[in-house]
Residue, then its C-alpha position, 0 to 999 in steps of 0.5 A: m547078147l541079152s536077145y539070145p538066151r544063154k542055152d542057144v550061145s555056145r562058147d565058140d560062138l562067144v569066142d568068135a564074136l571076141v576074135l571078130a570084134v578084135s580084129a575089126a578094131a585092129g584092122k579099122g581102115r586097113l581091111v580089104p574084102v575079097p570080091d571087091p566090092p562084096v557080092p550080096d547074098d540072097c538076103g542082101l547082105p554084103m558077103a566077103i572075106w576081109y584081109g589086112k593091107 
């Protein structure tokens, strides 16, 4: 958070980050990606939608 100036972060960005963090913690070990395995984007980052088993 320290690397992003407050003027560049909107309230919905903070809510999105919080929801993702809580979802990841709650679903630890029980999430499945679609597609499986995730497909890398142009930068090599894995892209997928994750849902609970």
